[in-house]
C-alpha positions as CSV (number, residue, x, y, z in Angstrom):
1,X,151.7,61.0,-19.9
2,X,154.0,58.5,-18.3
3,X,153.3,56.0,-21.1
4,X,154.4,58.6,-23.7
5,X,157.7,59.1,-21.7
6,X,158.3,55.3,-21.5
7,X,157.7,54.9,-25.3
8,X,160.0,57.8,-26.0
9,X,162.8,56.2,-24.0
10,X,162.3,52.9,-25.7
11,X,162.1,54.5,-29.2
12,X,165.1,56.8,-29.0
13,X,167.4,54.5,-27.0
14,X,170.2,52.7,-29.0
15,X,170.4,50.0,-26.4
16,X,166.9,48.4,-26.2
17,X,167.8,46.1,-23.4
18,X,169.1,48.9,-21.3
19,X,166.0,50.9,-22.1
20,X,163.8,48.1,-20.9
21,X,165.7,47.8,-17.7
22,X,165.5,51.6,-17.1
23,X,161.7,51.6,-17.8
24,X,161.2,48.7,-15.4
25,X,163.1,50.6,-12.7
26,X,161.4,54.0,-13.0
27,X,157.9,53.2,-14.3
28,X,156.2,52.5,-11.0
29,X,157.8,55.4,-9.0
30,X,157.0,57.9,-11.9
31,X,153.4,56.8,-12.1
32,X,152.9,57.0,-8.4
33,X,154.7,60.4,-7.9
34,X,153.0,62.0,-10.9
35,X,149.6,60.8,-9.9
36,X,150.0,62.1,-6.4
37,X,151.4,65.4,-7.7
38,X,148.4,65.7,-10.1
39,X,145.9,65.0,-7.4
40,X,147.6,67.6,-5.1
41,X,147.6,70.2,-7.9
42,X,143.9,69.6,-8.7
43,X,143.0,69.8,-5.0
44,X,144.8,73.1,-4.7
45,X,142.8,74.5,-7.7
46,X,139.5,73.2,-6.3
47,X,140.3,74.6,-2.9
48,X,141.2,78.0,-4.4
49,X,138.0,78.2,-6.4
50,X,135.9,77.2,-3.3
51,X,137.7,79.8,-1.2
52,X,137.0,82.5,-3.9
53,X,133.3,81.6,-4.0
54,X,133.1,81.7,-0.2
55,X,134.8,85.1,-0.1
56,X,132.3,86.5,-2.6
57,X,129.5,85.1,-0.5
58,X,130.8,86.7,2.6
59,X,131.4,90.1,0.9
60,X,127.8,90.0,-0.5
61,X,126.5,89.2,3.0
62,X,128.5,92.1,4.5
63,X,127.1,94.5,1.9
64,X,123.6,93.4,2.5
65,X,124.0,93.8,6.3
66,X,125.5,97.2,5.8
67,X,122.6,98.3,3.6
68,X,120.1,96.9,6.1
69,X,121.7,98.9,9.0
70,X,122.2,102.2,7.1
71,X,118.8,102.4,5.4
72,X,117.0,104.0,8.3
73,X,119.5,106.9,8.6
74,X,119.1,108.0,4.9
75,X,115.5,108.8,5.5
76,X,116.8,111.6,7.7
77,X,118.7,113.1,4.8
78,X,122.4,113.9,4.5
79,X,123.1,115.6,7.8
80,X,125.8,115.4,10.6
81,X,123.8,113.0,12.8
82,X,122.9,110.5,10.0
83,X,126.3,110.8,8.4
84,X,128.0,110.0,11.8
85,X,125.9,106.8,12.3
86,X,126.5,105.7,8.7
87,X,130.2,106.2,8.9
88,X,130.4,104.2,12.2
89,X,128.5,101.3,10.6
90,X,130.8,101.3,7.5
91,X,133.9,101.5,9.7
92,X,132.7,98.5,11.8
93,X,131.8,96.3,8.8
94,X,134.6,97.0,6.4
95,X,138.4,96.7,6.6
96,X,139.2,100.4,6.5
97,X,141.2,102.7,8.8
98,X,138.7,105.6,8.6
99,X,135.5,106.6,6.9
100,X,134.3,110.1,6.2
101,X,131.2,111.6,4.6
102,X,131.1,115.2,3.4
103,X,128.6,117.6,1.9
104,X,129.7,119.9,-0.9
105,X,131.2,122.3,1.7
106,X,132.0,120.6,5.0
107,X,132.9,117.4,6.7
108,X,129.7,115.8,8.1
109,X,131.4,112.9,9.8
110,X,134.8,111.3,10.2
111,X,135.3,108.0,12.1
112,X,138.7,106.3,12.7
113,X,142.3,107.4,12.0
114,X,142.9,111.1,11.7
115,X,139.7,112.1,13.6
116,X,141.8,114.4,15.8
117,X,142.0,116.9,12.9
118,X,139.4,115.7,10.4
119,X,136.7,117.2,12.5
120,X,133.0,117.5,11.5
121,X,131.8,121.1,11.0
122,X,135.2,122.0,9.6
123,X,135.6,122.9,6.0
124,X,136.9,120.1,3.7
125,X,140.6,119.7,4.3
126,X,141.9,117.5,1.5
127,X,142.5,118.6,-2.0
128,X,141.5,115.1,-3.1
129,X,138.0,115.6,-1.9
130,X,137.8,119.0,-3.5
131,X,138.9,117.5,-6.8
132,X,136.2,114.8,-6.6
133,X,133.5,117.3,-5.8
134,X,134.6,119.4,-8.8
135,X,135.0,116.6,-11.3
136,X,132.3,114.3,-10.1
137,X,134.5,111.3,-10.7
138,X,135.9,108.6,-8.4
139,X,139.5,109.0,-7.4
140,X,141.9,106.6,-5.8
141,X,145.3,107.5,-4.3
142,X,148.1,105.6,-2.6
143,X,150.3,108.3,-1.0
144,X,149.9,111.0,1.7
145,X,150.8,113.7,-0.7
146,X,148.1,112.7,-3.1
147,X,145.5,112.8,-0.3
148,X,146.5,116.4,0.2
149,X,145.9,116.8,3.9
150,X,147.9,119.8,5.3
151,X,148.2,118.4,8.9
152,X,151.8,117.3,9.5
153,X,150.9,114.2,11.6
154,X,148.1,112.9,9.5
155,X,148.3,109.0,9.5
156,X,146.3,108.5,6.3
157,X,148.3,107.0,3.5
158,X,145.8,105.9,0.9
159,X,142.2,106.7,0.1
160,X,139.3,106.2,-2.3
161,X,136.8,109.0,-2.7
162,X,133.5,108.5,-4.4
163,X,130.9,111.3,-5.3
164,X,127.4,111.0,-3.9
165,X,124.7,112.1,-6.3
166,X,121.1,113.2,-6.1
167,X,119.2,113.7,-9.4
168,X,122.4,113.9,-11.3
169,X,124.0,116.6,-9.1
170,X,126.9,116.1,-6.7
171,X,125.8,116.5,-3.1
172,X,128.8,115.2,-1.2
173,X,131.4,112.4,-1.0
174,X,132.0,109.0,0.6
175,X,135.6,108.6,1.6
176,X,137.5,105.5,2.8
177,X,141.0,105.9,4.2
178,X,143.8,103.5,4.8
179,X,146.9,103.8,7.0
180,X,148.6,101.1,4.9
181,X,148.4,101.7,1.1
182,X,148.5,97.9,0.5
183,X,145.1,97.6,2.2
184,X,143.5,99.5,-0.7
185,X,142.8,96.7,-3.1
186,X,140.6,96.1,-6.1
187,X,138.0,94.5,-3.9
188,X,137.8,97.6,-1.6
189,X,137.4,99.8,-4.7
190,X,134.6,97.7,-6.1
191,X,132.8,97.6,-2.7
192,X,133.2,101.4,-2.2
193,X,131.9,102.2,-5.7
194,X,128.9,99.9,-5.2
195,X,128.0,101.4,-1.8
196,X,128.2,104.9,-3.2
197,X,125.7,104.0,-5.9
198,X,123.3,102.5,-3.4
199,X,123.7,105.4,-1.0
200,X,123.0,107.9,-3.8
201,X,119.8,106.1,-4.5
202,X,118.9,106.1,-0.8
203,X,119.6,109.8,-0.6
204,X,117.3,110.4,-3.5
205,X,114.6,108.3,-1.8
206,X,115.0,110.2,1.4
207,X,114.8,113.5,-0.4
208,X,111.7,112.4,-2.4
209,X,110.0,111.4,0.9
210,X,110.8,114.8,2.4
211,X,109.6,116.7,-0.7
212,X,106.3,114.6,-0.9
213,X,105.4,115.9,2.6
214,X,105.8,119.5,1.4
215,X,103.9,119.3,-1.8
216,X,100.4,120.1,-0.6
217,X,99.1,121.0,-4.0
218,X,100.3,117.8,-5.7
219,X,97.2,115.6,-5.0
220,X,97.9,113.0,-7.6
221,X,101.6,112.6,-6.6
222,X,100.6,112.2,-3.0
223,X,98.7,109.2,-4.1
224,X,101.6,107.5,-5.8
225,X,102.4,104.1,-4.4
226,X,105.7,104.0,-2.4
227,X,108.2,101.2,-1.7
228,X,106.9,99.2,1.2
229,X,109.4,98.9,4.0
230,X,108.1,95.4,4.7
231,X,108.7,94.4,1.1
232,X,112.2,95.8,1.2
233,X,113.3,94.1,4.4
234,X,111.6,90.8,3.4
235,X,113.6,91.0,0.1
236,X,116.9,91.7,1.9
237,X,116.3,88.8,4.2
238,X,115.5,86.5,1.3
239,X,118.7,87.6,-0.5
240,X,120.7,87.2,2.7
241,X,119.5,83.6,3.0
242,X,120.5,82.9,-0.6
243,X,124.0,84.3,-0.3
244,X,125.7,81.2,1.1
245,X,123.5,78.8,-0.9
246,X,123.5,80.4,-4.4
247,X,125.6,83.6,-4.5
248,X,124.9,84.1,-8.3
249,X,121.1,84.0,-7.7
250,X,121.6,86.4,-4.8
251,X,123.5,88.7,-7.0
252,X,120.7,88.6,-9.6
253,X,118.0,89.3,-7.0
254,X,120.1,92.2,-5.7
255,X,120.1,93.7,-9.2
256,X,116.3,93.2,-9.4
257,X,115.9,95.0,-6.1
258,X,118.0,97.8,-7.2
259,X,116.0,98.2,-10.4
260,X,112.7,98.0,-8.4
261,X,113.9,100.8,-6.2
262,X,115.0,103.0,-9.1
263,X,111.6,102.4,-10.9
264,X,109.7,103.3,-7.7
265,X,111.7,106.4,-7.2
266,X,111.1,107.5,-10.9
267,X,107.4,106.5,-10.7
268,X,106.9,108.7,-7.7
269,X,107.8,111.8,-9.8
270,X,105.8,110.9,-12.9
271,X,102.1,110.9,-13.7
272,X,102.5,108.3,-16.5
273,X,105.1,105.9,-17.8
274,X,105.2,103.4,-20.7
275,X,103.5,100.1,-20.3
276,X,106.9,98.5,-21.1
277,X,108.5,100.1,-18.1
278,X,105.6,99.1,-15.9
279,X,105.9,95.5,-17.0
280,X,109.7,95.6,-16.3
281,X,109.0,96.7,-12.8
282,X,106.3,94.0,-12.4
283,X,108.9,91.4,-13.5
284,X,111.4,92.7,-11.0
285,X,108.8,92.6,-8.2
286,X,107.8,89.0,-9.2
287,X,111.4,87.8,-9.2
288,X,111.7,88.9,-5.6
289,X,108.4,87.5,-4.6
290,X,109.0,84.2,-6.3
291,X,112.3,83.9,-4.5
292,X,110.4,84.1,-1.2
293,X,107.7,81.7,-2.3
294,X,109.2,79.3,-5.0
295,X,106.7,77.7,-7.3
296,X,103.7,79.3,-5.4
297,X,102.3,81.2,-8.4
298,X,102.6,81.7,-12.1
299,X,102.2,84.9,-14.1
300,X,101.4,85.1,-17.8
301,X,101.9,88.4,-19.6
302,X,100.2,88.7,-22.9
303,X,100.9,92.1,-24.4
304,X,101.4,92.8,-28.1
305,X,104.4,94.9,-29.0
306,X,102.2,97.6,-30.4
307,X,100.9,98.4,-26.9
308,X,104.4,98.6,-25.3
309,X,104.5,102.4,-25.5
310,X,101.0,103.0,-24.2
311,X,101.1,105.5,-21.3
312,X,99.8,104.2,-17.9
313,X,99.9,105.4,-14.3
314,X,103.0,104.1,-12.5
315,X,102.3,101.0,-10.4
316,X,99.0,100.3,-12.2
317,X,99.7,96.6,-12.9
318,X,102.1,96.1,-10.0
319,X,99.4,97.0,-7.5
320,X,96.8,94.7,-9.1
321,X,99.3,91.8,-9.3
322,X,100.4,92.4,-5.7
323,X,96.8,92.5,-4.6
324,X,96.2,89.0,-6.2
325,X,99.3,87.6,-4.5
326,X,98.3,88.9,-1.1
327,X,94.6,88.2,-1.1
328,X,93.5,85.8,-3.9
329,X,95.2,82.6,-3.0
330,X,95.2,82.5,0.8
331,X,97.2,79.4,1.8
332,X,97.0,77.6,-1.5
333,X,100.6,76.7,-2.4
334,X,100.3,75.7,-6.1
335,X,98.1,76.2,-9.1
336,X,97.9,79.9,-8.6
337,X,97.8,81.8,-11.9
338,X,97.8,85.5,-12.7
339,X,97.1,86.7,-16.2
340,X,98.0,90.2,-17.5
341,X,96.7,91.3,-20.9
342,X,96.0,94.3,-23.0
343,X,93.3,94.4,-25.7
344,X,91.8,96.9,-28.0
345,X,88.7,98.5,-26.5
346,X,87.9,101.1,-29.3
347,X,89.9,102.9,-31.9
348,X,91.1,105.3,-29.2
349,X,91.2,103.2,-26.1
350,X,92.7,100.0,-24.7
351,X,91.6,97.7,-21.9
352,X,94.2,96.6,-19.4
353,X,93.2,93.3,-17.6
354,X,94.7,91.5,-14.6
355,X,92.9,88.2,-13.8
356,X,93.5,85.5,-11.2
357,X,92.1,82.1,-10.4
358,X,91.9,82.6,-6.7
359,X,89.1,82.3,-4.2
360,X,87.2,85.4,-5.2
361,X,86.0,88.4,-3.2
362,X,83.3,88.2,-0.6
363,X,80.1,90.1,-1.5
364,X,80.3,92.3,1.6
365,X,83.6,93.8,0.3
366,X,82.9,94.0,-3.4
367,X,81.1,97.3,-3.3
368,X,83.8,98.9,-1.2
369,X,86.8,98.0,-3.4
370,X,88.4,101.0,-5.0
371,X,86.1,103.4,-3.2
372,X,87.4,103.2,0.3
373,X,90.1,101.4,2.4
374,X,89.2,97.8,3.0
375,X,90.9,96.4,6.1
376,X,92.3,92.9,6.0
377,X,94.9,90.7,7.9
378,X,97.6,91.6,5.3
379,X,97.1,95.4,5.0
380,X,95.0,98.5,5.2
381,X,93.5,98.0,1.8
382,X,94.3,101.6,0.6
383,X,96.3,100.6,-2.5
384,X,93.2,100.0,-4.7
385,X,91.5,103.1,-3.4
386,X,94.6,105.2,-4.2
387,X,95.0,103.6,-7.6
388,X,91.4,104.3,-8.5
389,X,91.7,107.9,-7.4
390,X,94.8,108.3,-9.7
391,X,93.1,106.7,-12.6
392,X,90.0,109.0,-12.4
393,X,92.2,112.0,-11.6
394,X,94.4,111.5,-14.7
395,X,91.8,110.2,-17.3
396,X,88.4,110.9,-15.9
397,X,85.6,108.7,-14.5
398,X,85.6,106.5,-17.5
399,X,89.0,105.1,-16.5
400,X,87.8,104.0,-13.1
401,X,88.9,100.6,-11.9
402,X,86.3,97.9,-12.6
403,X,86.1,94.3,-11.5
404,X,84.1,91.1,-11.4
405,X,84.6,88.2,-9.0
406,X,83.3,84.7,-8.6
407,X,84.5,81.7,-6.5
408,X,86.9,80.7,-9.2
409,X,88.7,84.0,-9.5
410,X,88.7,87.8,-9.9
411,X,89.2,90.1,-12.9
412,X,90.3,93.7,-12.6
413,X,90.4,96.0,-15.6
414,X,90.4,99.6,-16.6
415,X,90.0,101.4,-20.0
416,X,92.6,104.0,-20.8
417,X,93.2,106.3,-23.8
418,X,95.4,104.8,-26.5
419,X,98.1,107.5,-25.9
420,X,101.7,106.4,-26.8
421,X,105.1,107.8,-26.1
422,X,106.9,108.3,-29.3
423,X,110.0,106.2,-29.8
424,X,113.3,108.1,-29.7
């Protein structure tokens, strides 16, 4: 750049000798000053990018910590006690002046500024909350008048209110208040919206758990595999460890965990799902497991497109893959392969196969698998028993889980009717 400026001076100057003298005088200072300025400018850009990346990592870590702390309370349902604890956790971890959670009719909890008149057990005070409950859409306001609190000394000046849903219906709201409108930024809005989505899923999970205890006549549904708390917390810990190392990878795994949760929730309410959905859930599960144990195992899925819409019991393949990961390879850290395939058995049936190259199953346990719980160091062994009961309950004894095992590996399979869900 400096060379171009020097050439321009020399080219357009009428007095060449004067131009040469001028260039000799200013060349070195210009080069030094411009180089230093460029270096400072680039360092500012790099520093800003690093700071932004660190901020994202910290925010992701805070959200994961918040999820980890609030999860136990959602199992109790949306009530005053659980809502109070959740609001306190959010208030402590996020830069907000107050946090409130409501049902459709009343304030369940309010922590922070304005708690002298936003009192739990009272009817909902603000017109803003009433509008969100009616419309089912997020609302953000930046004035006291827009909040709509009738109390003359209310300190709240800005708010974001997000609906909480369960099975598509509005069951309450999550509200974040600010005494300074400038504190309600785009970042707070994104965090609040993301939390509301996660909380809605957790409310559904809590409700599903409650309902499952009441459904005495739903024998098959009571056998549906549920999300393991150990798996959830192990996944959260893995993602937390990745946040500061590779925030993009942590974000991807968080999405996989969210999908895995949603699939488990839907599976607990269905007798059958498509094979394609089951495989998607298996891939989400494997992404999380492979993040915990990088390079430990490989999975090969060989399924023709024509079988993608075959109806199978939820968690069929996931349980068999999980069983292989937990039991087949012991402490072997590499060369562990799992193969999933679907082949034609007859004109009306297909065979679903999950095969591993592990150590095999001991003879004293082989006759018990699928028929009763088989205790081991890594679990109660009830998953295969429950899966076998569901298969026989849905499709008859001919669909029972079958297997063969040698010292070089184990193969599980079952034969199911070639029933397909019609494409929409």
